[in-house]
N, C-alpha and C positions, 0 to 999 in steps of 0.2 A: 469444284471447278466446273464451268461450262465445258461442253465438248463440241465446239463449232466444227463443221465439216468442210465447208467451202467458203473461202474468203476472197473478195476482190479488194485490191489495194491500189489506190490512185497514186500517181507520182512514183511508180515502181522503178524508174530509172534514176531517181534522185538520191540525194545525200542520205536521207533517212529512209525513204521508201524502199530502195533496193535492199539494204541489209535487213529491213523489217520483213520484206517479202521472203527473203532467203531463210530468215529465222523461223517464220511461221511454217514454211515448207519443211524445214528440218524437223519440226515437231509433228509432222504427219498430216497437216492440213493441205487440202487441194487449194492452191493459190493461183489466182489470175491477176496479173499485174497490168493495170490500165495506165497508159501513158501515151504521149504524142510521139515518142521515139522508143526504139529498142534499146535496152541497157547496153552500155559500151564496155561490156566485159565479155570474155570468151564464151562463158557458159553460165546459165542460171538454172536453178532447180524448180522454177515455177513457169507458168505459161504466160509469156508476154502477149498483150492484146493492144494493138494500136487503136487509139480512140481518144475522144475529148469528153471529159466528164461534164462539160457544160452542155452536152447534147443529152437531154433528158430521155428522149426515145431510145437512144443507144444504151444508156445505163439501165433503164427498165427492161429492155430486151435481154441484155446480158445477164441481169440478175435472175430473170424468170427462166430463160433458156438453160442457164448453167446451174440452176438451183442454189444460188448463193444464199447463205444465211447470215453473213457478216460483211459489212463494209468498213475498211480502214481508209480514212481519207488523209493522205499525206501529200497530196498534190497541191498545185497552185503557185502563186508568186510568193517566194520565200525570202522575205527580208526587206527592210526599209531602203536598202541600197538599190533596189530594182524598180524600173519603170516609174521613177519619181516624177517625171513630167507627163505621165499617162494615168491619171487617177481613174478614168473610166475603165481602162484595161485591168487595173488592180481590182476594182470592185466587181467587174464582170467575172474574173477568175475566182476571187476569194470569197465573194459574197454570193453572187448568183450561182456560181459553180457548186458551192456548198449546199445552197438551197435545193438545187437539182438533185443532189445525192440524197439529201434528207427526204425529199418528196418521193424519190424512187424507193427508199427504205420504207416509208409509210405505206405507199401503194402496194408494195409487194410483201409487206408484213415481215421484214427482216427481224432477226433475233437481237442483233447488236450492231451499233454504229459507233466507231471510235474515230474521233476527229483530232488530228495533230494540230492543235492551235499553238499559240505562242504567248509567252509572258509579255510580249510587246502589246498585247491587248490592254494591259493595265496602263500603258503610258508610264508616267512617273509614279512610282509606287509609294504607298504610305510607309510610316516607320515600321521596322521589323519587329517580330517576324510577320511577313506579309501573308494573310490568309488566302484561301482559295476563292473567296468571293468579295474582294474589295471593289469599290466603284471603278468602272472602266473610264479612264480619262485619256482618250486618244490625243496624241500630239502630232500625228501625221496620217496620211491616207492609209498607209499600210497597217498601222496599229488600229485604226478605225475599222478596216476591213476584217481583221481578225476578231475584234470585239463584236462587230455586227454578226458575223457568222456564229460566234459563241452564243449570242442571245437568241438567234434563230434556232440553234440546237436546243437551247433550254426551252424555248416555246414549243417545239415539236415534242420534246420529252413531257412537258406539262400538259399540253392540250391533247396530243395524240398518243401519249403513253409510249413513245418510241424509246427503246432501251439504248440511250445515247450517252456517250461519255466524251468530254473534252479534256485533252491533256495539254496543259499550258507549258510547253517546253521552252527552256531558257538557255540561251547562249550555247548552242550545240557546236561542237568542234570534233575534228577527227578526219579519217581517211575519206577522200572523194568530195569533201566540201570544196566547191569552186567559187562561191560568192565571197565577197569581202569578209575577212576574218582577221582580227588583230593578232590573235594568238598564232595563227599560221604564219603571219608576216614576221613575228618575232623569231619563230623557229626557222623559217626558210632563210631569212636574212643571215641568221647565225650560221647555218649550214653553208651558205654561200660566202661567208667571210665578209659580209657587208654590215656596217653599223646601222642600227635602226633608231630613228627619232620620230616619236609621235608628238603631235602638237596638242595632245590631251593625255589624260590617264592618271597623273599623280593626284592622289586623294579620291580617285574614282573607283568604285568597287564593282566587281562582277562575280557571278556564280556560274562558272562554266560547267557544261555537261558533256561528257565524252559520248560519242555517238552510240557505242555499244549499250550504254545505260539508257539512252532514249529508246533504243530498240527493245530492250527488256521491259520497259514500261509499256510499250505498245502490246507486246505479247501478253503481259499481265492483264492489261485492260480487255483484250480479246477473250481471255480465259476466265475472268472473274465472274462470279454470280452477280445478279443485279445489285448495283451499289446505291447507297443512300443519297449521294449528291451527284451533281452533273458535271463538275469541273474539278480538276486536280492539278496542283503545281507539280511540275517535274523538272528537277534541277539537281545539281551537285550539292553535297553536304557542306562544302566550303565556300564561304563568301570572302573573297580576298581582294585587297587593293591591287590595282594594276602594277604598282611598283613591286609588290611581293611576287606577283606572277612573273614579272621580268626577271627578278632575282632567281626564281626557280629555273628559268631558261638559261640564265648565265651560269648557274651551277652545273646544269646537265650538259651544256655544249661549250667546251673550252673555246675561249676567244670571242664569245658573244659580247657585243657592246650595245647596250640599250639605254636611251635617254628619253625621258617623258616630260612634257610640260603639264601644268595643272589644268583641270577642267574636265568636262563631260564630252564624250565622243559626239561629234555633231550629228551623226546618224544613229545615236543611241538614246537611251533614256536613263534618268536617274533611278537606279535600281538598288533595292535593299534585299536582304536575305529572304527568300521565299520559304514559307513553312511547308514542308513535304510530309508532315506526320499523317495527314489524311490518306495519302497514297500508300504509306506503309500499313496503315490500319485496314483500308478497304481493298487495296489491290495486292497487298503483300509484296510491295515493291520498295526497294531502296537502291541508291546508286552504289556500285561496287568500285568504281575508279576514283581514287584520290586524284587531286590535281597533279601531283608528282608522277603518279603512275600513268595517267592519261597523257601528259606531256611526253613522257618517255616513249610510250607506245606510238604516239603520233610522230615523234621525231624519227623513230625506226622506220615507220611507213614512208615518210618523206625522203629519208635516205635511200630506201629501196627504189622509190619512184624515180629519184634522180639518177641512180645507177642504170635503171632500165632504159632511159632515154639517151644514154651516151652511146 
């Protein structure tokens, strides 16, 4: 295993960035969390730094002055539901922001660069099992921005020998996710005693990933020796139809009532099961949360959150 000493993580107030920063700090790394805002939690075990990773001078200065050896890039616009009428904003954050970080890593000679990409970069996937390197077929600006950033990472790795890894994270869910999430809606409505009806879902599959498993993949990528490929699928082991997922929620939460129409989520992609064998082989990573276990853990969190605001 590599022994990185000083890590900067972007998006350190976010859904994945915050627990990833905490997990790396818990393993003994000196962690600087770079974000536009301070984390909205009482206390963190890393050093928050207010700043914009789109500012190349700021990033280079931070890396050099604080003797950073690893960048984890978890920031940016996260999901096709955000800034849909602002394509330039999406590209400035997700494409140019990533290029700024890659350039800072190249100029300063960083040892490792880990990018939290998205399976959205694939657009609609080919038949399963989907490998780590299928053609990227963007269907919206968000998926194009993630794919473009992935290709720039690959180019920096190939031309400039940057030790860079892209993690294509799929359908993350769990505590502190604030953007649109169908699974959270099913659970929250059930806890509130409200019936849920989605105008899509029946016959549509997803492979959900609990946030703790996304975090463990990031930690594994930071610690791994140089790996033979540049991108890895990161998702749960279970590819389930939405009607099966709804049944799990109904079994776990008494009184839950969920109905689905057929079809694909208008803000989603036609997704098949992603092959995660390469991540197991090269990163020594595999997800630990079954869908039942993850839904149970998320339900407990949402119950506690609901009690706290009363």
